[in-house]
PDB file with one MODEL, atoms N, CA, C and O in Angstrom:
MODEL        1
ATOM      1  N   MET A   1      17.867   7.810 -13.034  1.00  0.00           N
ATOM      2  CA  MET A   1      16.994   6.843 -13.683  1.00  0.00           C
ATOM      3  C   MET A   1      17.134   5.513 -12.944  1.00  0.00           C
ATOM      4  O   MET A   1      18.173   4.856 -13.011  1.00  0.00           O
ATOM      5  N   GLY A   2      16.076   5.133 -12.245  1.00  0.00           N
ATOM      6  CA  GLY A   2      16.077   3.882 -11.504  1.00  0.00           C
ATOM      7  C   GLY A   2      15.459   2.759 -12.317  1.00  0.00           C
ATOM      8  O   GLY A   2      15.155   2.918 -13.499  1.00  0.00           O
ATOM      9  N   PHE A   3      15.285   1.644 -11.672  1.00  0.00           N
ATOM     10  CA  PHE A   3      14.649   0.508 -12.324  1.00  0.00           C
ATOM     11  C   PHE A   3      13.178   0.803 -12.594  1.00  0.00           C
ATOM     12  O   PHE A   3      12.559   1.613 -11.905  1.00  0.00           O
ATOM     13  N   LEU A   4      12.638   0.146 -13.588  1.00  0.00           N
ATOM     14  CA  LEU A   4      11.219   0.283 -13.898  1.00  0.00           C
ATOM     15  C   LEU A   4      10.405  -0.498 -12.866  1.00  0.00           C
ATOM     16  O   LEU A   4      10.890  -1.491 -12.324  1.00  0.00           O
ATOM     17  N   PRO A   5       9.181  -0.062 -12.590  1.00  0.00           N
ATOM     18  CA  PRO A   5       8.359  -0.749 -11.591  1.00  0.00           C
ATOM     19  C   PRO A   5       8.018  -2.184 -11.991  1.00  0.00           C
ATOM     20  O   PRO A   5       7.632  -2.460 -13.126  1.00  0.00           O
ATOM     21  N   VAL A   6       8.171  -3.083 -11.026  1.00  0.00           N
ATOM     22  CA  VAL A   6       7.786  -4.485 -11.221  1.00  0.00           C
ATOM     23  C   VAL A   6       6.788  -4.930 -10.153  1.00  0.00           C
ATOM     24  O   VAL A   6       6.355  -6.082 -10.137  1.00  0.00           O
ATOM     25  N   SER A   7       6.431  -4.008  -9.264  1.00  0.00           N
ATOM     26  CA  SER A   7       5.475  -4.329  -8.200  1.00  0.00           C
ATOM     27  C   SER A   7       4.656  -3.086  -7.865  1.00  0.00           C
ATOM     28  O   SER A   7       5.001  -1.973  -8.261  1.00  0.00           O
ATOM     29  N   ARG A   8       3.580  -3.293  -7.137  1.00  0.00           N
ATOM     30  CA  ARG A   8       2.745  -2.170  -6.701  1.00  0.00           C
ATOM     31  C   ARG A   8       3.541  -1.274  -5.750  1.00  0.00           C
ATOM     32  O   ARG A   8       3.366  -0.056  -5.757  1.00  0.00           O
ATOM     33  N   ALA A   9       4.407  -1.865  -4.939  1.00  0.00           N
ATOM     34  CA  ALA A   9       5.239  -1.076  -4.024  1.00  0.00           C
ATOM     35  C   ALA A   9       6.164  -0.137  -4.797  1.00  0.00           C
ATOM     36  O   ALA A   9       6.382   1.002  -4.384  1.00  0.00           O
ATOM     37  N   ASP A  10       6.709  -0.615  -5.919  1.00  0.00           N
ATOM     38  CA  ASP A  10       7.546   0.244  -6.770  1.00  0.00           C
ATOM     39  C   ASP A  10       6.743   1.423  -7.304  1.00  0.00           C
ATOM     40  O   ASP A  10       7.223   2.556  -7.318  1.00  0.00           O
ATOM     41  N   MET A  11       5.515   1.149  -7.743  1.00  0.00           N
ATOM     42  CA  MET A  11       4.651   2.221  -8.250  1.00  0.00           C
ATOM     43  C   MET A  11       4.324   3.224  -7.142  1.00  0.00           C
ATOM     44  O   MET A  11       4.340   4.433  -7.370  1.00  0.00           O
ATOM     45  N   ASP A  12       4.030   2.721  -5.952  1.00  0.00           N
ATOM     46  CA  ASP A  12       3.730   3.602  -4.822  1.00  0.00           C
ATOM     47  C   ASP A  12       4.925   4.491  -4.493  1.00  0.00           C
ATOM     48  O   ASP A  12       4.766   5.666  -4.164  1.00  0.00           O
ATOM     49  N   GLY A  13       6.130   3.913  -4.587  1.00  0.00           N
ATOM     50  CA  GLY A  13       7.347   4.679  -4.329  1.00  0.00           C
ATOM     51  C   GLY A  13       7.550   5.822  -5.312  1.00  0.00           C
ATOM     52  O   GLY A  13       8.169   6.832  -4.979  1.00  0.00           O
ATOM     53  N   LEU A  14       7.028   5.660  -6.522  1.00  0.00           N
ATOM     54  CA  LEU A  14       7.110   6.708  -7.543  1.00  0.00           C
ATOM     55  C   LEU A  14       5.922   7.662  -7.487  1.00  0.00           C
ATOM     56  O   LEU A  14       5.893   8.673  -8.189  1.00  0.00           O
ATOM     57  N   GLY A  15       4.946   7.332  -6.650  1.00  0.00           N
ATOM     58  CA  GLY A  15       3.743   8.153  -6.554  1.00  0.00           C
ATOM     59  C   GLY A  15       2.768   7.937  -7.700  1.00  0.00           C
ATOM     60  O   GLY A  15       1.976   8.822  -8.023  1.00  0.00           O
ATOM     61  N   TRP A  16       2.825   6.759  -8.316  1.00  0.00           N
ATOM     62  CA  TRP A  16       1.965   6.442  -9.463  1.00  0.00           C
ATOM     63  C   TRP A  16       0.768   5.621  -9.009  1.00  0.00           C
ATOM     64  O   TRP A  16       0.908   4.676  -8.233  1.00  0.00           O
ATOM     65  N   ASP A  17      -0.406   5.989  -9.500  1.00  0.00           N
ATOM     66  CA  ASP A  17      -1.611   5.197  -9.262  1.00  0.00           C
ATOM     67  C   ASP A  17      -1.853   4.209 -10.387  1.00  0.00           C
ATOM     68  O   ASP A  17      -2.367   3.112 -10.164  1.00  0.00           O
ATOM     69  N   VAL A  18      -1.475   4.607 -11.614  1.00  0.00           N
ATOM     70  CA  VAL A  18      -1.744   3.785 -12.794  1.00  0.00           C
ATOM     71  C   VAL A  18      -0.597   3.933 -13.790  1.00  0.00           C
ATOM     72  O   VAL A  18       0.023   4.992 -13.890  1.00  0.00           O
ATOM     73  N   LEU A  19      -0.328   2.856 -14.523  1.00  0.00           N
ATOM     74  CA  LEU A  19       0.670   2.887 -15.593  1.00  0.00           C
ATOM     75  C   LEU A  19       0.020   3.340 -16.891  1.00  0.00           C
ATOM     76  O   LEU A  19      -1.194   3.226 -17.058  1.00  0.00           O
ATOM     77  N   ASP A  20       0.830   3.853 -17.807  1.00  0.00           N
ATOM     78  CA  ASP A  20       0.358   4.103 -19.165  1.00  0.00           C
ATOM     79  C   ASP A  20       0.483   2.825 -19.993  1.00  0.00           C
ATOM     80  O   ASP A  20      -0.433   2.453 -20.728  1.00  0.00           O
ATOM     81  N   PHE A  21       1.638   2.156 -19.862  1.00  0.00           N
ATOM     82  CA  PHE A  21       1.884   0.919 -20.594  1.00  0.00           C
ATOM     83  C   PHE A  21       2.413  -0.151 -19.652  1.00  0.00           C
ATOM     84  O   PHE A  21       3.226   0.123 -18.770  1.00  0.00           O
ATOM     85  N   LEU A  22       1.942  -1.359 -19.853  1.00  0.00           N
ATOM     86  CA  LEU A  22       2.415  -2.528 -19.121  1.00  0.00           C
ATOM     87  C   LEU A  22       3.046  -3.476 -20.126  1.00  0.00           C
ATOM     88  O   LEU A  22       2.431  -3.822 -21.135  1.00  0.00           O
ATOM     89  N   TYR A  23       4.274  -3.893 -19.849  1.00  0.00           N
ATOM     90  CA  TYR A  23       4.974  -4.833 -20.722  1.00  0.00           C
ATOM     91  C   TYR A  23       5.033  -6.179 -20.011  1.00  0.00           C
ATOM     92  O   TYR A  23       5.539  -6.277 -18.893  1.00  0.00           O
ATOM     93  N   ILE A  24       4.516  -7.208 -20.658  1.00  0.00           N
ATOM     94  CA  ILE A  24       4.549  -8.564 -20.107  1.00  0.00           C
ATOM     95  C   ILE A  24       5.536  -9.363 -20.939  1.00  0.00           C
ATOM     96  O   ILE A  24       5.379  -9.489 -22.153  1.00  0.00           O
ATOM     97  N   SER A  25       6.556  -9.904 -20.280  1.00  0.00           N
ATOM     98  CA  SER A  25       7.629 -10.596 -20.984  1.00  0.00           C
ATOM     99  C   SER A  25       7.843 -11.995 -20.426  1.00  0.00           C
ATOM    100  O   SER A  25       7.759 -12.219 -19.218  1.00  0.00           O
ATOM    101  N   GLY A  26       8.117 -12.922 -21.320  1.00  0.00           N
ATOM    102  CA  GLY A  26       8.464 -14.274 -20.911  1.00  0.00           C
ATOM    103  C   GLY A  26       9.878 -14.373 -20.380  1.00  0.00           C
ATOM    104  O   GLY A  26      10.248 -15.372 -19.764  1.00  0.00           O
ATOM    105  N   ASP A  27      10.675 -13.332 -20.619  1.00  0.00           N
ATOM    106  CA  ASP A  27      12.053 -13.282 -20.122  1.00  0.00           C
ATOM    107  C   ASP A  27      12.112 -12.627 -18.750  1.00  0.00           C
ATOM    108  O   ASP A  27      11.168 -11.969 -18.313  1.00  0.00           O
ATOM    109  N   ALA A  28      13.227 -12.821 -18.093  1.00  0.00           N
ATOM    110  CA  ALA A  28      13.481 -12.099 -16.849  1.00  0.00           C
ATOM    111  C   ALA A  28      13.689 -10.620 -17.174  1.00  0.00           C
ATOM    112  O   ALA A  28      14.098 -10.278 -18.283  1.00  0.00           O
ATOM    113  N   TYR A  29      13.411  -9.755 -16.217  1.00  0.00           N
ATOM    114  CA  TYR A  29      13.621  -8.316 -16.412  1.00  0.00           C
ATOM    115  C   TYR A  29      15.090  -7.998 -16.184  1.00  0.00           C
ATOM    116  O   TYR A  29      15.599  -8.101 -15.067  1.00  0.00           O
ATOM    117  N   VAL A  30      15.760  -7.611 -17.258  1.00  0.00           N
ATOM    118  CA  VAL A  30      17.145  -7.158 -17.192  1.00  0.00           C
ATOM    119  C   VAL A  30      17.171  -5.772 -17.810  1.00  0.00           C
ATOM    120  O   VAL A  30      16.864  -5.612 -18.991  1.00  0.00           O
ATOM    121  N   ASP A  31      17.530  -4.780 -17.030  1.00  0.00           N
ATOM    122  CA  ASP A  31      17.513  -3.393 -17.497  1.00  0.00           C
ATOM    123  C   ASP A  31      18.854  -3.054 -18.146  1.00  0.00           C
ATOM    124  O   ASP A  31      19.695  -2.377 -17.555  1.00  0.00           O
ATOM    125  N   HIS A  32      19.032  -3.539 -19.371  1.00  0.00           N
ATOM    126  CA  HIS A  32      20.277  -3.342 -20.118  1.00  0.00           C
ATOM    127  C   HIS A  32      19.935  -3.192 -21.590  1.00  0.00           C
ATOM    128  O   HIS A  32      19.023  -3.861 -22.074  1.00  0.00           O
ATOM    129  N   PRO A  33      20.646  -2.327 -22.321  1.00  0.00           N
ATOM    130  CA  PRO A  33      20.295  -2.085 -23.725  1.00  0.00           C
ATOM    131  C   PRO A  33      20.470  -3.284 -24.661  1.00  0.00           C
ATOM    132  O   PRO A  33      20.108  -3.193 -25.834  1.00  0.00           O
ATOM    133  N   SER A  34      21.003  -4.385 -24.184  1.00  0.00           N
ATOM    134  CA  SER A  34      21.082  -5.567 -25.042  1.00  0.00           C
ATOM    135  C   SER A  34      19.788  -6.382 -24.996  1.00  0.00           C
ATOM    136  O   SER A  34      19.665  -7.391 -25.690  1.00  0.00           O
ATOM    137  N   PHE A  35      18.826  -5.948 -24.185  1.00  0.00           N
ATOM    138  CA  PHE A  35      17.539  -6.624 -24.074  1.00  0.00           C
ATOM    139  C   PHE A  35      16.454  -5.747 -24.674  1.00  0.00           C
ATOM    140  O   PHE A  35      16.303  -4.584 -24.300  1.00  0.00           O
ATOM    141  N   GLY A  36      15.699  -6.313 -25.608  1.00  0.00           N
ATOM    142  CA  GLY A  36      14.690  -5.562 -26.345  1.00  0.00           C
ATOM    143  C   GLY A  36      13.648  -4.906 -25.475  1.00  0.00           C
ATOM    144  O   GLY A  36      13.276  -3.756 -25.714  1.00  0.00           O
ATOM    145  N   HIS A  37      13.161  -5.622 -24.457  1.00  0.00           N
ATOM    146  CA  HIS A  37      12.120  -5.027 -23.617  1.00  0.00           C
ATOM    147  C   HIS A  37      12.639  -3.811 -22.858  1.00  0.00           C
ATOM    148  O   HIS A  37      11.890  -2.864 -22.620  1.00  0.00           O
ATOM    149  N   ALA A  38      13.904  -3.828 -22.479  1.00  0.00           N
ATOM    150  CA  ALA A  38      14.473  -2.673 -21.779  1.00  0.00           C
ATOM    151  C   ALA A  38      14.533  -1.462 -22.702  1.00  0.00           C
ATOM    152  O   ALA A  38      14.238  -0.345 -22.279  1.00  0.00           O
ATOM    153  N   ILE A  39      14.911  -1.673 -23.953  1.00  0.00           N
ATOM    154  CA  ILE A  39      14.980  -0.566 -24.916  1.00  0.00           C
ATOM    155  C   ILE A  39      13.595   0.019 -25.154  1.00  0.00           C
ATOM    156  O   ILE A  39      13.407   1.234 -25.086  1.00  0.00           O
ATOM    157  N   ILE A  40      12.627  -0.850 -25.433  1.00  0.00           N
ATOM    158  CA  ILE A  40      11.263  -0.383 -25.714  1.00  0.00           C
ATOM    159  C   ILE A  40      10.714   0.425 -24.545  1.00  0.00           C
ATOM    160  O   ILE A  40      10.165   1.509 -24.738  1.00  0.00           O
ATOM    161  N   MET A  41      10.860  -0.098 -23.350  1.00  0.00           N
ATOM    162  CA  MET A  41      10.287   0.573 -22.188  1.00  0.00           C
ATOM    163  C   MET A  41      11.024   1.863 -21.848  1.00  0.00           C
ATOM    164  O   MET A  41      10.399   2.827 -21.406  1.00  0.00           O
ATOM    165  N   ARG A  42      12.330   1.900 -22.043  1.00  0.00           N
ATOM    166  CA  ARG A  42      13.086   3.132 -21.773  1.00  0.00           C
ATOM    167  C   ARG A  42      12.756   4.221 -22.795  1.00  0.00           C
ATOM    168  O   ARG A  42      12.728   5.401 -22.447  1.00  0.00           O
ATOM    169  N   VAL A  43      12.509   3.844 -24.042  1.00  0.00           N
ATOM    170  CA  VAL A  43      12.088   4.836 -25.044  1.00  0.00           C
ATOM    171  C   VAL A  43      10.736   5.421 -24.653  1.00  0.00           C
ATOM    172  O   VAL A  43      10.553   6.638 -24.692  1.00  0.00           O
ATOM    173  N   LEU A  44       9.788   4.565 -24.277  1.00  0.00           N
ATOM    174  CA  LEU A  44       8.479   5.060 -23.837  1.00  0.00           C
ATOM    175  C   LEU A  44       8.619   5.951 -22.600  1.00  0.00           C
ATOM    176  O   LEU A  44       7.970   6.993 -22.498  1.00  0.00           O
ATOM    177  N   GLU A  45       9.463   5.535 -21.673  1.00  0.00           N
ATOM    178  CA  GLU A  45       9.683   6.329 -20.465  1.00  0.00           C
ATOM    179  C   GLU A  45      10.276   7.698 -20.811  1.00  0.00           C
ATOM    180  O   GLU A  45       9.902   8.706 -20.211  1.00  0.00           O
ATOM    181  N   SER A  46      11.198   7.735 -21.778  1.00  0.00           N
ATOM    182  CA  SER A  46      11.823   9.004 -22.170  1.00  0.00           C
ATOM    183  C   SER A  46      10.826   9.970 -22.801  1.00  0.00           C
ATOM    184  O   SER A  46      11.058  11.179 -22.819  1.00  0.00           O
ATOM    185  N   LYS A  47       9.721   9.444 -23.315  1.00  0.00           N
ATOM    186  CA  LYS A  47       8.665  10.275 -23.904  1.00  0.00           C
ATOM    187  C   LYS A  47       7.624  10.705 -22.869  1.00  0.00           C
ATOM    188  O   LYS A  47       6.634  11.353 -23.208  1.00  0.00           O
ATOM    189  N   GLY A  48       7.857  10.338 -21.607  1.00  0.00           N
ATOM    190  CA  GLY A  48       6.978  10.783 -20.535  1.00  0.00           C
ATOM    191  C   GLY A  48       5.915   9.792 -20.106  1.00  0.00           C
ATOM    192  O   GLY A  48       5.077  10.112 -19.262  1.00  0.00           O
ATOM    193  N   TYR A  49       5.933   8.594 -20.671  1.00  0.00           N
ATOM    194  CA  TYR A  49       4.938   7.592 -20.290  1.00  0.00           C
ATOM    195  C   TYR A  49       5.362   6.871 -19.015  1.00  0.00           C
ATOM    196  O   TYR A  49       6.550   6.710 -18.737  1.00  0.00           O
ATOM    197  N   ARG A  50       4.379   6.448 -18.259  1.00  0.00           N
ATOM    198  CA  ARG A  50       4.613   5.633 -17.068  1.00  0.00           C
ATOM    199  C   ARG A  50       4.532   4.176 -17.489  1.00  0.00           C
ATOM    200  O   ARG A  50       3.495   3.709 -17.960  1.00  0.00           O
ATOM    201  N   VAL A  51       5.637   3.464 -17.315  1.00  0.00           N
ATOM    202  CA  VAL A  51       5.717   2.090 -17.803  1.00  0.00           C
ATOM    203  C   VAL A  51       6.132   1.153 -16.677  1.00  0.00           C
ATOM    204  O   VAL A  51       6.828   1.550 -15.743  1.00  0.00           O
ATOM    205  N   GLY A  52       5.692  -0.099 -16.782  1.00  0.00           N
ATOM    206  CA  GLY A  52       6.059  -1.124 -15.822  1.00  0.00           C
ATOM    207  C   GLY A  52       6.175  -2.468 -16.515  1.00  0.00           C
ATOM    208  O   GLY A  52       5.665  -2.657 -17.620  1.00  0.00           O
ATOM    209  N   ILE A  53       6.841  -3.389 -15.864  1.00  0.00           N
ATOM    210  CA  ILE A  53       7.108  -4.701 -16.462  1.00  0.00           C
ATOM    211  C   ILE A  53       6.645  -5.819 -15.534  1.00  0.00           C
ATOM    212  O   ILE A  53       6.878  -5.787 -14.326  1.00  0.00           O
ATOM    213  N   VAL A  54       5.984  -6.806 -16.128  1.00  0.00           N
ATOM    214  CA  VAL A  54       5.705  -8.074 -15.459  1.00  0.00           C
ATOM    215  C   VAL A  54       6.556  -9.106 -16.188  1.00  0.00           C
ATOM    216  O   VAL A  54       6.303  -9.423 -17.351  1.00  0.00           O
ATOM    217  N   ALA A  55       7.561  -9.626 -15.499  1.00  0.00           N
ATOM    218  CA  ALA A  55       8.485 -10.572 -16.114  1.00  0.00           C
ATOM    219  C   ALA A  55       8.170 -11.997 -15.666  1.00  0.00           C
ATOM    220  O   ALA A  55       7.915 -12.255 -14.489  1.00  0.00           O
ATOM    221  N   GLN A  56       8.192 -12.899 -16.617  1.00  0.00           N
ATOM    222  CA  GLN A  56       7.982 -14.328 -16.387  1.00  0.00           C
ATOM    223  C   GLN A  56       6.748 -14.620 -15.525  1.00  0.00           C
ATOM    224  O   GLN A  56       6.859 -15.271 -14.487  1.00  0.00           O
ATOM    225  N   PRO A  57       5.582 -14.144 -15.949  1.00  0.00           N
ATOM    226  CA  PRO A  57       4.369 -14.408 -15.161  1.00  0.00           C
ATOM    227  C   PRO A  57       3.959 -15.879 -15.227  1.00  0.00           C
ATOM    228  O   PRO A  57       4.272 -16.581 -16.189  1.00  0.00           O
ATOM    229  N   ASP A  58       3.270 -16.323 -14.211  1.00  0.00           N
ATOM    230  CA  ASP A  58       2.703 -17.675 -14.209  1.00  0.00           C
ATOM    231  C   ASP A  58       1.456 -17.648 -15.092  1.00  0.00           C
ATOM    232  O   ASP A  58       0.439 -17.070 -14.709  1.00  0.00           O
ATOM    233  N   TRP A  59       1.527 -18.256 -16.246  1.00  0.00           N
ATOM    234  CA  TRP A  59       0.433 -18.194 -17.218  1.00  0.00           C
ATOM    235  C   TRP A  59      -0.775 -19.014 -16.789  1.00  0.00           C
ATOM    236  O   TRP A  59      -1.829 -18.927 -17.419  1.00  0.00           O
ATOM    237  N   ARG A  60      -0.645 -19.801 -15.740  1.00  0.00           N
ATOM    238  CA  ARG A  60      -1.772 -20.614 -15.282  1.00  0.00           C
ATOM    239  C   ARG A  60      -2.728 -19.834 -14.384  1.00  0.00           C
ATOM    240  O   ARG A  60      -3.792 -20.336 -14.020  1.00  0.00           O
ATOM    241  N   SER A  61      -2.351 -18.613 -14.029  1.00  0.00           N
ATOM    242  CA  SER A  61      -3.151 -17.807 -13.108  1.00  0.00           C
ATOM    243  C   SER A  61      -3.165 -16.352 -13.582  1.00  0.00           C
ATOM    244  O   SER A  61      -2.210 -15.890 -14.205  1.00  0.00           O
ATOM    245  N   VAL A  62      -4.238 -15.643 -13.290  1.00  0.00           N
ATOM    246  CA  VAL A  62      -4.306 -14.224 -13.663  1.00  0.00           C
ATOM    247  C   VAL A  62      -3.623 -13.326 -12.630  1.00  0.00           C
ATOM    248  O   VAL A  62      -3.422 -12.140 -12.888  1.00  0.00           O
ATOM    249  N   LYS A  63      -3.269 -13.867 -11.482  1.00  0.00           N
ATOM    250  CA  LYS A  63      -2.711 -13.075 -10.388  1.00  0.00           C
ATOM    251  C   LYS A  63      -1.491 -12.254 -10.823  1.00  0.00           C
ATOM    252  O   LYS A  63      -1.422 -11.057 -10.542  1.00  0.00           O
ATOM    253  N   ASP A  64      -0.536 -12.882 -11.499  1.00  0.00           N
ATOM    254  CA  ASP A  64       0.676 -12.174 -11.922  1.00  0.00           C
ATOM    255  C   ASP A  64       0.377 -11.078 -12.939  1.00  0.00           C
ATOM    256  O   ASP A  64       1.061 -10.055 -12.970  1.00  0.00           O
ATOM    257  N   PHE A  65      -0.633 -11.285 -13.762  1.00  0.00           N
ATOM    258  CA  PHE A  65      -0.966 -10.310 -14.800  1.00  0.00           C
ATOM    259  C   PHE A  65      -1.650  -9.068 -14.225  1.00  0.00           C
ATOM    260  O   PHE A  65      -1.675  -8.021 -14.872  1.00  0.00           O
ATOM    261  N   LEU A  66      -2.194  -9.175 -13.038  1.00  0.00           N
ATOM    262  CA  LEU A  66      -2.924  -8.070 -12.419  1.00  0.00           C
ATOM    263  C   LEU A  66      -2.114  -7.316 -11.373  1.00  0.00           C
ATOM    264  O   LEU A  66      -2.610  -6.358 -10.781  1.00  0.00           O
ATOM    265  N   VAL A  67      -0.882  -7.733 -11.140  1.00  0.00           N
ATOM    266  CA  VAL A  67      -0.087  -7.182 -10.040  1.00  0.00           C
ATOM    267  C   VAL A  67       0.138  -5.672 -10.166  1.00  0.00           C
ATOM    268  O   VAL A  67       0.217  -4.985  -9.147  1.00  0.00           O
ATOM    269  N   LEU A  68       0.241  -5.146 -11.372  1.00  0.00           N
ATOM    270  CA  LEU A  68       0.463  -3.707 -11.555  1.00  0.00           C
ATOM    271  C   LEU A  68      -0.804  -2.959 -11.942  1.00  0.00           C
ATOM    272  O   LEU A  68      -0.760  -1.759 -12.213  1.00  0.00           O
ATOM    273  N   GLY A  69      -1.915  -3.648 -11.967  1.00  0.00           N
ATOM    274  CA  GLY A  69      -3.180  -3.005 -12.309  1.00  0.00           C
ATOM    275  C   GLY A  69      -3.375  -2.866 -13.815  1.00  0.00           C
ATOM    276  O   GLY A  69      -2.517  -3.244 -14.613  1.00  0.00           O
ATOM    277  N   ARG A  70      -4.518  -2.317 -14.174  1.00  0.00           N
ATOM    278  CA  ARG A  70      -4.859  -2.130 -15.588  1.00  0.00           C
ATOM    279  C   ARG A  70      -4.207  -0.846 -16.106  1.00  0.00           C
ATOM    280  O   ARG A  70      -4.431   0.223 -15.538  1.00  0.00           O
ATOM    281  N   PRO A  71      -3.405  -0.928 -17.173  1.00  0.00           N
ATOM    282  CA  PRO A  71      -2.756   0.273 -17.695  1.00  0.00           C
ATOM    283  C   PRO A  71      -3.747   1.186 -18.419  1.00  0.00           C
ATOM    284  O   PRO A  71      -4.785   0.743 -18.910  1.00  0.00           O
ATOM    285  N   ARG A  72      -3.397   2.463 -18.469  1.00  0.00           N
ATOM    286  CA  ARG A  72      -4.269   3.467 -19.071  1.00  0.00           C
ATOM    287  C   ARG A  72      -4.323   3.344 -20.593  1.00  0.00           C
ATOM    288  O   ARG A  72      -5.393   3.510 -21.180  1.00  0.00           O
ATOM    289  N   LEU A  73      -3.187   3.055 -21.250  1.00  0.00           N
ATOM    290  CA  LEU A  73      -3.140   3.069 -22.713  1.00  0.00           C
ATOM    291  C   LEU A  73      -2.999   1.699 -23.372  1.00  0.00           C
ATOM    292  O   LEU A  73      -3.618   1.457 -24.408  1.00  0.00           O
ATOM    293  N   GLY A  74      -2.211   0.806 -22.804  1.00  0.00           N
ATOM    294  CA  GLY A  74      -2.059  -0.472 -23.485  1.00  0.00           C
ATOM    295  C   GLY A  74      -1.146  -1.454 -22.784  1.00  0.00           C
ATOM    296  O   GLY A  74      -0.438  -1.128 -21.831  1.00  0.00           O
ATOM    297  N   VAL A  75      -1.193  -2.676 -23.301  1.00  0.00           N
ATOM    298  CA  VAL A  75      -0.360  -3.775 -22.813  1.00  0.00           C
ATOM    299  C   VAL A  75       0.477  -4.276 -23.978  1.00  0.00           C
ATOM    300  O   VAL A  75      -0.038  -4.511 -25.070  1.00  0.00           O
ATOM    301  N   LEU A  76       1.764  -4.435 -23.739  1.00  0.00           N
ATOM    302  CA  LEU A  76       2.676  -4.999 -24.728  1.00  0.00           C
ATOM    303  C   LEU A  76       3.065  -6.386 -24.230  1.00  0.00           C
ATOM    304  O   LEU A  76       3.463  -6.536 -23.074  1.00  0.00           O
ATOM    305  N   ILE A  77       2.957  -7.395 -25.077  1.00  0.00           N
ATOM    306  CA  ILE A  77       3.225  -8.771 -24.655  1.00  0.00           C
ATOM    307  C   ILE A  77       4.243  -9.398 -25.596  1.00  0.00           C
ATOM    308  O   ILE A  77       4.117  -9.304 -26.817  1.00  0.00           O
ATOM    309  N   ALA A  78       5.257 -10.041 -25.015  1.00  0.00           N
ATOM    310  CA  ALA A  78       6.264 -10.739 -25.809  1.00  0.00           C
ATOM    311  C   ALA A  78       6.606 -12.056 -25.125  1.00  0.00           C
ATOM    312  O   ALA A  78       6.645 -12.148 -23.898  1.00  0.00           O
ATOM    313  N   SER A  79       6.851 -13.061 -25.940  1.00  0.00           N
ATOM    314  CA  SER A  79       7.175 -14.373 -25.377  1.00  0.00           C
ATOM    315  C   SER A  79       8.586 -14.414 -24.814  1.00  0.00           C
ATOM    316  O   SER A  79       8.905 -15.284 -24.004  1.00  0.00           O
ATOM    317  N   GLY A  80       9.416 -13.502 -25.225  1.00  0.00           N
ATOM    318  CA  GLY A  80      10.803 -13.481 -24.783  1.00  0.00           C
ATOM    319  C   GLY A  80      11.734 -13.624 -25.968  1.00  0.00           C
ATOM    320  O   GLY A  80      11.304 -13.543 -27.119  1.00  0.00           O
ATOM    321  N   ASN A  81      13.013 -13.836 -25.689  1.00  0.00           N
ATOM    322  CA  ASN A  81      14.007 -13.919 -26.755  1.00  0.00           C
ATOM    323  C   ASN A  81      13.864 -15.166 -27.610  1.00  0.00           C
ATOM    324  O   ASN A  81      14.205 -15.142 -28.792  1.00  0.00           O
ATOM    325  N   LEU A  82      13.371 -16.245 -27.045  1.00  0.00           N
ATOM    326  CA  LEU A  82      13.193 -17.477 -27.801  1.00  0.00           C
ATOM    327  C   LEU A  82      11.716 -17.670 -28.091  1.00  0.00           C
ATOM    328  O   LEU A  82      10.918 -17.887 -27.179  1.00  0.00           O
ATOM    329  N   ASP A  83      11.363 -17.592 -29.346  1.00  0.00           N
ATOM    330  CA  ASP A  83       9.967 -17.736 -29.744  1.00  0.00           C
ATOM    331  C   ASP A  83       9.460 -19.131 -29.401  1.00  0.00           C
ATOM    332  O   ASP A  83      10.209 -20.104 -29.493  1.00  0.00           O
ATOM    333  N   SER A  84       8.221 -19.231 -29.015  1.00  0.00           N
ATOM    334  CA  SER A  84       7.657 -20.512 -28.590  1.00  0.00           C
ATOM    335  C   SER A  84       7.647 -21.544 -29.711  1.00  0.00           C
ATOM    336  O   SER A  84       7.812 -22.735 -29.446  1.00  0.00           O
ATOM    337  N   MET A  85       7.457 -21.119 -30.952  1.00  0.00           N
ATOM    338  CA  MET A  85       7.466 -22.077 -32.068  1.00  0.00           C
ATOM    339  C   MET A  85       8.869 -22.637 -32.291  1.00  0.00           C
ATOM    340  O   MET A  85       9.025 -23.821 -32.589  1.00  0.00           O
ATOM    341  N   VAL A  86       9.883 -21.797 -32.148  1.00  0.00           N
ATOM    342  CA  VAL A  86      11.260 -22.274 -32.268  1.00  0.00           C
ATOM    343  C   VAL A  86      11.539 -23.270 -31.155  1.00  0.00           C
ATOM    344  O   VAL A  86      12.126 -24.326 -31.390  1.00  0.00           O
ATOM    345  N   ASN A  87      11.124 -22.937 -29.962  1.00  0.00           N
ATOM    346  CA  ASN A  87      11.321 -23.813 -28.819  1.00  0.00           C
ATOM    347  C   ASN A  87      10.601 -25.145 -29.016  1.00  0.00           C
ATOM    348  O   ASN A  87      11.123 -26.196 -28.644  1.00  0.00           O
ATOM    349  N   HIS A  88       9.414 -25.105 -29.594  1.00  0.00           N
ATOM    350  CA  HIS A  88       8.623 -26.316 -29.800  1.00  0.00           C
ATOM    351  C   HIS A  88       9.274 -27.260 -30.812  1.00  0.00           C
ATOM    352  O   HIS A  88       9.252 -28.477 -30.626  1.00  0.00           O
ATOM    353  N   TYR A  89       9.843 -26.716 -31.862  1.00  0.00           N
ATOM    354  CA  TYR A  89      10.381 -27.547 -32.935  1.00  0.00           C
ATOM    355  C   TYR A  89      11.895 -27.731 -32.884  1.00  0.00           C
ATOM    356  O   TYR A  89      12.468 -28.292 -33.817  1.00  0.00           O
ATOM    357  N   THR A  90      12.544 -27.286 -31.846  1.00  0.00           N
ATOM    358  CA  THR A  90      13.989 -27.405 -31.765  1.00  0.00           C
ATOM    359  C   THR A  90      14.408 -28.835 -31.419  1.00  0.00           C
ATOM    360  O   THR A  90      13.630 -29.608 -30.859  1.00  0.00           O
ATOM    361  N   THR A  91      15.636 -29.163 -31.761  1.00  0.00           N
ATOM    362  CA  THR A  91      16.147 -30.506 -31.465  1.00  0.00           C
ATOM    363  C   THR A  91      16.718 -30.601 -30.062  1.00  0.00           C
ATOM    364  O   THR A  91      17.125 -31.680 -29.631  1.00  0.00           O
ATOM    365  N   SER A  92      16.752 -29.497 -29.349  1.00  0.00           N
ATOM    366  CA  SER A  92      17.353 -29.510 -28.010  1.00  0.00           C
ATOM    367  C   SER A  92      16.378 -29.930 -26.922  1.00  0.00           C
ATOM    368  O   SER A  92      16.630 -29.690 -25.742  1.00  0.00           O
ATOM    369  N   LYS A  93      15.271 -30.551 -27.302  1.00  0.00           N
ATOM    370  CA  LYS A  93      14.291 -30.986 -26.298  1.00  0.00           C
ATOM    371  C   LYS A  93      14.926 -31.978 -25.397  1.00  0.00           C
ATOM    372  O   LYS A  93      14.280 -32.478 -24.476  1.00  0.00           O
TER     373      LYS A  93
ENDMDL
END
């Protein structure tokens, strides 16, 4: 079990033309069970789905969101471990 694809080259190395699910995360990609996105994607992978991750995309451009192509079944999007509303209203600004 290797790392999940994060680039088109990774997909080509696996012989994949298209993903089933694309996960877009505001966090860095860390493939460890203490990270929610890793658990979700590994469960989907264990069920036979082709999954890939776009980590910390530049939200000002669509380029990062299109790097792995359009998935066949769906896109999962998460802001990351720290919710944006918590970040907005925190005293640690």
